[in-house]
N, C-alpha and C positions, 0 to 999 in steps of 0.2 A: 663346694664350688665357692671360691672367693673370686669376685669380680670387681674390676675396676673401671670406672667411666672415664674415656678420654674425649676430647673435644677440641676443634679446630676452628676459627673462625674465618671467615673471606668477609672484607670489609673495607671500607674507603676511611683512609686516616692521612689528614693533611697538615698543615702548619700550626694550627691552633692547638697547642698543648690543653688548655683547659676543655675544649671539645672532645679531643683525644680522651682525656680523664674519664670524661661522662661517658663516652660511647665505651669504654674499659668497664666503668661500673655498670652498665646496662648488661655487656655480655656476660660479666661475671656473675650477675643477679641470676639472668635467664639460665646459666649453666648449673648454678648452684640448686635451682628449683629441679633439675634434672638429675642431680646427684652427680655431677663432674668432681672428679679429683684433680684432673690435668687438664688445662686451657692453654693451648698455644694462641697466640695473637699473631698478626703478621708483621714482617720487617716494618722497622720505622713506623711502630703504631704509636711512637711518642715523638711528634713532631715532624711526620712525614718524611717521604722520600726525596733523592735529587729529582727536579722537575724536567731535566733532561740528562741524557746519557750518550756519551758515545766521543769519538776523537782523544781520546785520553792519553796514550803514551806519547804523543807527540807534544805534550805542552800546551795545546790550545784546547779552550772550553767555552762555551758562551752563557755558563750558570753564574749569574752575578753572586759577588760574596754574600750580599745582604738576603739572597733568596735561599741559601743554604739553611739545612735545618739546625734547628737550636740544640747547642751541645750541652750535654748533662754530666755530672757527677755520679758516679756510683752510689753514693752515700748522699746524694742530695735529696730534696724535697719531692720531686716527681715519683724517683722509686720508692720512696717511703710511703707514698700515698697509694701506690700499687700495692705494697704489702699491707697496708690497712686493709685494702679492698679484699685482697686474697684471704685473709684469715686462714682457715684450714685446708684451702685449694692450692694446688702448684699452679703458677703461672708463667708462661714465657711471654716477653715481651722486647720488642725492638726498639733501641734507641740509639740516637748519636752519642757515642761515650766520649767525654772530656776526660784525658789524664796528662795534668801539666799543660803543654802547649799542643799534644796531640789529639788527634781525633778518631776515632774508630765507629765502623758500623758493627753495633753490638747486639747482642741478645742477653738478657738477664732472666735468670731461674729465680723466680721469687716465690716466697711463701709469707705467713703472715709472722715468721720470727725474721724476717729480711731477705737481703739478696745471697742466695746459697752459692750462684755460680755466673759468671759471665765468659760468654764465647764472643770472640772478636772473628768477624768474618776473615776467612782467609784467603779466599779465591775473589778476583776483583773483574767484573766486567769493565769494559772501555769506559773511561770517565772517572771511576770511581776512585783510582789511585791519586787522581788531582785533589780530593778532599778528604780522604781517610788513608792512615796508615793500613798495611795489612797485618791481620793477626797472624801468629806462628805455631798454634798447637791445637789440637784435638783433645779434650777431656771428657768423660763421664763424670757423673757427681750421684752421691746417694741422694735421693729425696723421699718425701712422704710416700710416692707413688712407686718407687723402685729405682734403680739405676737408671739415670736419664744421660743422654747425650743430645746435643744441640747443635745444629748447622743453621747457617742463614743462606738462601737463594742458591746462587752460583755454586756454592761449596759442593751442592749435592750432583753438579754434573762430574764430580771426580771420585769415582769409587773409593779412592784411599780415604776420602773424608769418613764417610759412614763406616768403613771397614776399620780404621783407628778406633772409632768409638765401640764398635763391636767388640774389638779385642780389647778393650778397656773395660767390658763388663755390661756395657748398656743394654738394657733390655726394651727400653724406648728410645726412639730417637725423635725430635720434632725438629724440622725443618720449617722456619718462618721465612716468608719471602714477600718481596715486591717484584714478581716476575709478569714482565710485560708480553703483550702480543707482538709478533714481527712487524718489524717496521718497514720490511721490503716484501713484495709479494703479499700485502695485508690481505686478511680475508674480511669481508663484509660481515660477516657473523663471527664472533670471537671464539664460540666453540668448534668452530672450524679452523682454527689458525693452528699453523704448524709448530709454534712457540707453547701453545696451550697443550698440544698433543705431547710434546717432550717433556714438558712439565709433570704430566701425568705418567708417563713413560718412566722417568727417573724415580718417581714416588713407588712404583711397583716395583721397579727393579732393586733399588736399595733395599726395599724390606726384604724381598725375597734372597738376594744372594747373601745378605747378613744376618737372616732370620730374627728379626727384630719386629717390633711393631712401631709403625710409623705415622706421625702425627704432622701433617702438612697445613700450614695457614700461609693465607695469601692476601694482597690486596687486590679492591675490585674498582671499577670504575675508571677514571681518567686522573692524572695529575700532571700537569705541564703537557709535555710531548707523549707522554707515555699513557699507554691503555694497558691495564691488568686483566689478567685472565680469570681470576679468582680459583674455582676449583680446590677449596680447601676439603680435605678427606683425611680419614683413618684407614689405615693397609695392615692387614694381618701379615704374619712372618710368613706366610705363602704367597705373597704378593695379591692378595686378594682385598678388595675394596670394600670396607665395610659400613661406610657412609660418606658421603659427598655433598658437596653443595651446588654442582654446577659452578657456572661463569657468574651468577649473579651473589649478592650479598646472602649470608647466614651463617650457620653453624652446623659442622658435621659432628655428629656425636655416636659413638660407639661403645657399648659393653663387652669388657675383654676379661677372661680369665688368663692373667699374664703366664702366671708360673706353669698352668696347664698347656697352654698354646704355645709357650716357648718350648719345653717338655717335649710335646707332641713333634713339632717343627723339627727338633734338633735330633729327636731320636729317628724320623724318617729321612733326613738327608742331614749329611755333614760338612756343609760349607765352611765350618769354621775349624773344624777338626781336621779335614783332609787337605788343608792348604799346604803348598810346598816352599815356604818362605827362602830356602836357601837357593831355590833356581830364580826366584825375583831378585834376590840380593846379587846373584851372581850377573844377571842382566844389568843391573845397575851400574855395577861396578865395571862391566865391559864399555859401557857408554861413558864412564868419567874420563 
């Protein structure tokens, strides 16, 4: 049996990039002590998320430009420092990517050899579109821990996102988030929050329907007007939660025999094999 140790962080990351890098170094060191090979950190763990969210598509927003996350080049010093921390580990980190004049909410897959892949968030909740351009593709990448797909937060609410990665051969999908609690009908206890429930439901459903191992990281605490739900976790290909943090800060760690578990799951049920894409394509064509 060959096992791989996977982990996801629930933690608070704000605007101070040096503090963020120190926190990442702490999490990497703790993960390395536990033999972790893949560590997912939250969305925007380098520079923090937006401090408010809403009123997007109509062109109005009250986030001041000077309060936005710092934009970073993929080949810039911040990700080089993350690569130096990673060494033989594979890390997934969230950052505001600068590409010429354009900004993206992005996730980088990083090892000691550098940045292997960048995913740009495709699905944008209200408000993000005023500050970031949307990504336009989903692609898995080969890494030291196997073929890996990456999503960011709201991406996981759309079944097509994870399915595209599974069809591209992903064995593991990391979804890094800054997923907040509901701002209407707010629960006093974030553990009882309805958006926290949805966060967990999406994690389990996406793992089960695509028969992949799912590694979900999230922000915790508060930032601006947002309160995050935490609940980092590792989910098996049957939708079973192997490790989770709850709503507080922490690290969910699970040891998984990827080859054996994926083989077992995909021999018992055939969610990918039994697809009928010709019927789905016909529906899309009829709506066009």
